[in-house]
C-alpha positions in Angstrom: 155.7 153.8 183.5 157.6 152.1 180.5 161.1 152.5 180.1 162.6 152.6 176.3 166.2 151.6 176.0 167.9 152.5 172.6 169.5 154.9 170.5 168.3 158.7 169.7 169.7 159.8 166.2 169.2 162.4 163.6 167.8 161.4 160.2 168.9 163.5 157.4 166.0 163.6 155.0 166.3 164.9 151.5 164.3 167.6 150.5 160.7 166.7 148.9 161.7 168.8 145.7 164.9 166.8 145.0 164.6 165.3 141.6 165.7 161.5 141.3 169.0 161.3 140.8 170.2 164.5 142.2 171.9 165.8 145.1 170.0 168.3 147.0 169.3 169.8 150.6 169.0 167.5 153.6 166.9 168.2 156.5 167.9 167.0 160.1 165.0 165.2 161.8 165.3 163.8 165.2 164.5 160.1 165.5 165.9 156.8 166.1 163.8 153.6 166.5 163.7 153.6 170.4 163.1 157.6 170.5 160.1 157.5 168.2 158.8 154.7 170.5 159.4 156.8 173.8 158.0 160.2 171.9 154.9 158.2 170.8 154.2 156.8 174.2 154.4 160.2 175.8 152.3 161.7 173.2 149.6 158.8 173.8 149.3 159.9 177.5 151.2 156.9 178.7 154.4 157.4 181.3 157.4 156.8 179.5 161.2 157.2 180.5 164.0 157.0 177.8 167.2 155.2 178.8 170.1 156.3 176.4 173.0 158.2 176.3 172.8 161.1 174.3 175.4 164.1 173.2 176.0 167.4 174.8 175.9 168.5 171.0 173.6 170.8 169.7 171.3 167.5 168.4 171.3 166.6 172.1 170.1 169.3 173.4 166.9 169.0 171.1 166.6 165.7 171.7 166.1 166.3 175.5 163.9 169.2 174.6 161.4 167.3 172.5 161.6 164.6 175.0 160.3 166.9 177.8 157.6 168.5 174.9 156.4 165.1 174.6 156.1 164.6 178.4 158.6 161.9 178.6 160.5 161.4 181.6 164.5 162.1 180.9 165.8 160.8 184.5 167.7 157.8 182.7 169.1 159.7 179.9 173.0 159.9 180.2 174.7 162.9 178.5 178.3 162.7 176.8 180.6 164.7 174.7 180.7 162.2 171.8 179.0 162.9 168.6 175.2 162.2 167.6 174.7 159.2 165.5 173.6 160.3 161.7 171.4 158.3 159.4 171.1 159.5 155.9 167.5 158.6 154.5 166.9 157.7 151.3 162.9 158.1 150.2 161.4 155.4 147.3 158.7 156.7 145.4 156.2 155.1 147.6 157.7 157.1 150.5 159.4 153.9 151.5 162.8 155.1 153.4 166.1 153.5 153.4 168.9 154.5 155.6 172.9 154.8 155.6 174.5 155.0 159.1 177.2 157.3 160.9 177.6 155.3 164.0 181.6 155.4 164.7 182.1 156.8 168.4 178.7 158.1 168.9 177.0 158.9 172.3 174.5 156.2 172.4 177.0 153.1 171.9 178.4 154.2 175.2 175.4 154.2 177.5 175.9 152.4 181.1 174.1 150.1 183.3 173.2 152.1 186.0 171.5 149.1 187.9 168.1 147.9 188.2 165.3 150.0 186.8 163.0 152.4 189.0 160.6 150.7 190.8 157.7 152.5 189.2 158.9 150.7 185.8 156.2 148.2 184.7 157.8 147.5 181.4 160.9 147.8 179.1 161.0 148.2 175.4 164.4 147.8 173.2 165.5 147.5 169.8 167.3 148.8 166.7 170.4 149.8 166.7 170.6 149.6 170.8 170.8 145.9 170.1 173.7 145.7 167.6 176.3 148.6 168.6 178.7 147.7 170.9 179.3 148.2 173.8 175.8 149.4 174.5 174.3 146.1 173.0 175.6 144.4 175.7 174.4 146.8 178.3 170.9 146.6 177.2 171.2 142.9 176.9 172.3 142.7 180.4 169.3 145.1 181.5 166.8 143.2 179.4 167.9 139.8 181.2 167.8 141.1 184.3 164.6 143.1 184.3 162.4 140.2 182.7 163.8 137.9 185.8 162.6 140.9 188.0 159.0 140.1 186.8 159.3 143.3 184.3 157.5 142.9 181.2 159.6 143.4 178.2 159.0 144.2 174.6 161.4 144.2 171.4 161.5 145.5 168.1 164.7 144.3 166.4 164.1 146.9 163.5 166.4 145.1 161.5 169.7 147.4 159.7 171.6 144.5 158.2 174.4 146.6 156.7 175.3 147.2 160.2 175.7 143.5 161.3 178.7 142.3 160.6 178.0 138.6 161.4 174.3 137.6 160.6 174.3 134.4 161.8 175.9 135.6 165.3 173.1 138.2 165.7 170.1 135.4 164.8 171.9 133.3 167.4 172.1 136.2 169.8 168.2 136.9 169.0 166.9 133.9 169.8 169.0 133.9 173.4 166.5 137.2 174.1 163.2 135.2 173.4 162.6 133.5 176.7 162.9 137.0 178.3 160.3 138.7 176.0 156.4 139.1 176.5 155.9 140.9 173.4 158.1 140.9 170.0 157.2 143.4 167.1 159.0 143.2 164.0 158.2 143.5 160.5 157.6 140.9 157.7 161.1 141.5 156.3 162.8 141.6 159.4 161.2 138.0 160.2 162.3 136.9 157.0 166.0 138.0 157.4 165.9 136.8 161.1 164.6 133.3 159.8 167.3 133.0 157.3 167.3 132.2 153.5 165.1 129.3 152.5 163.3 129.3 155.7 159.5 128.9 156.2 159.1 132.3 157.9 155.6 131.4 159.6 156.7 128.5 161.1 159.8 130.0 162.5 157.5 132.8 163.7 155.6 130.1 165.5 158.7 128.6 166.7 159.9 131.9 168.2 156.4 132.4 170.1 156.9 129.2 171.5 160.3 130.1 173.1 159.1 132.7 175.1 157.0 135.9 173.8 153.4 135.7 174.9 152.6 137.3 171.3 154.2 137.9 168.2 153.1 140.9 166.0 154.1 141.3 162.3 153.6 144.5 160.5 153.3 144.5 156.8 153.1 148.1 155.6 150.0 149.0 153.6 148.9 145.1 154.3 148.1 145.8 157.7 149.1 144.0 160.9 148.9 140.5 162.3 149.5 139.0 165.5 150.0 135.3 166.4 148.4 135.2 169.9 149.2 132.9 173.1 146.6 130.6 172.0 148.5 129.6 168.5 145.9 131.7 166.1 146.9 134.6 164.2 144.4 137.5 164.0 145.1 140.4 161.3 143.5 143.7 160.8 143.9 145.9 157.5 146.0 148.8 157.4 144.2 152.3 157.8 143.9 154.1 154.3 145.8 157.3 154.3 148.1 159.2 152.2 151.4 158.4 152.6 154.0 161.4 152.6 156.6 158.8 154.0 157.2 155.7 156.4 159.7 157.0 158.6 158.5 156.1 162.5 155.6 154.1 161.1 157.0 150.6 163.0 158.1 152.5 165.8 154.3 154.2 166.3 153.1 150.4 166.3 155.2 149.5 168.7 154.3 152.4 171.1 150.8 151.9 170.4 150.7 148.4 171.3 152.0 149.3 174.5 150.1 152.0 175.0 146.9 149.6 174.5 148.3 146.9 176.6 148.9 149.8 179.7 145.2 151.2 179.6 143.9 147.6 179.7 146.4 147.1 182.6 147.9 143.8 180.4 151.7 144.7 180.7 152.1 141.1 182.0 153.3 138.0 180.1 150.4 135.9 181.4 147.7 138.6 180.7 149.0 139.0 177.0 148.9 135.6 176.5 145.4 134.8 177.6 144.4 138.2 175.0 141.6 136.9 172.6 141.0 137.6 169.0 138.6 140.4 169.8 141.2 142.0 171.9 144.0 141.8 169.5 141.7 143.5 166.8 141.2 145.9 169.2 144.8 146.5 169.9 145.9 146.1 166.5 143.3 148.6 165.0 144.5 151.1 167.5 148.2 150.5 166.4 147.1 150.7 162.8 145.3 153.9 163.3 148.2 155.8 165.1 150.7 154.5 162.6 148.6 155.9 159.5 148.7 159.4 161.3 152.5 159.0 161.2 153.0 158.2 157.9 150.6 160.7 156.6 153.4 163.6 157.4 157.3 164.1 156.8 159.5 162.4 158.9 158.7 160.2 162.7 155.9 162.5 164.2 153.6 160.2 166.0 150.2 161.4 167.0 149.2 163.0 170.2 146.3 160.9 172.0 143.4 163.4 170.7 144.7 163.1 167.1 143.2 159.7 166.9 139.7 161.0 167.1 137.4 158.0 168.5 140.2 155.6 168.3 139.9 155.8 172.4 136.5 153.8 171.9 138.8 150.6 171.2 140.6 150.8 174.5 
């Protein structure tokens, strides 16, 4: 089982009929980076468990209902009367998404540490607002280091939301403190540039990060595809899968889930195993992730594919 920790939130997405510069209806869609990863893993047929605090409001009820519909274990979901985090989404002409967040006093930031993860947990995936907003960020950080020390494979997608990071330098330092506990680091090129800092050689910095702990670092490049710096210090790349883009909401989350799904099915959720993957292995893994993300961006909101929607993509596993 893979445990996914972090926020569940509601994306308020503009109606596609809204003209540029005008206000129009906003449609609520269930989301949040870690929540999307959990949903995608469940839909890809991988045992997954969501670890968060979810409101007892109507949105919270829908979060839990969708987890169960997507075959995600909810035993680590805590419930509370606090409101659900909201994200107002703006869409660019190319379908790219930007966000403004409403997070004050919301349920997910009050997640509690319930002690060691269940014995059937093989891996832990964390990221996005869960690693930024306190006191939840400290809770997840504690879980991260404890479970890594217990031998769990830990994956991270920082999924930077710069507007919510009050002290960028402090966050960058904190991010570096996580690296020795990580088995897989997945991030966008934009996130890598932000984390590296202004005027820094990004690719050299990514190499430094990889040497600090992660067995592999995967970079997403939007329509430009995916690249990974493997344990042998070499880069492997695949092109993006061609598709008609409706919006990019949940694309990176689907990549994270698909990579973990591929590793799970290859029995490779271990730092040493990931470090030993060769170029051919990574081409298969990245292509599977690219194909999965292409399905997600072809429809509105974070709607990752079910395993049978990937056609013959199973042959890459």
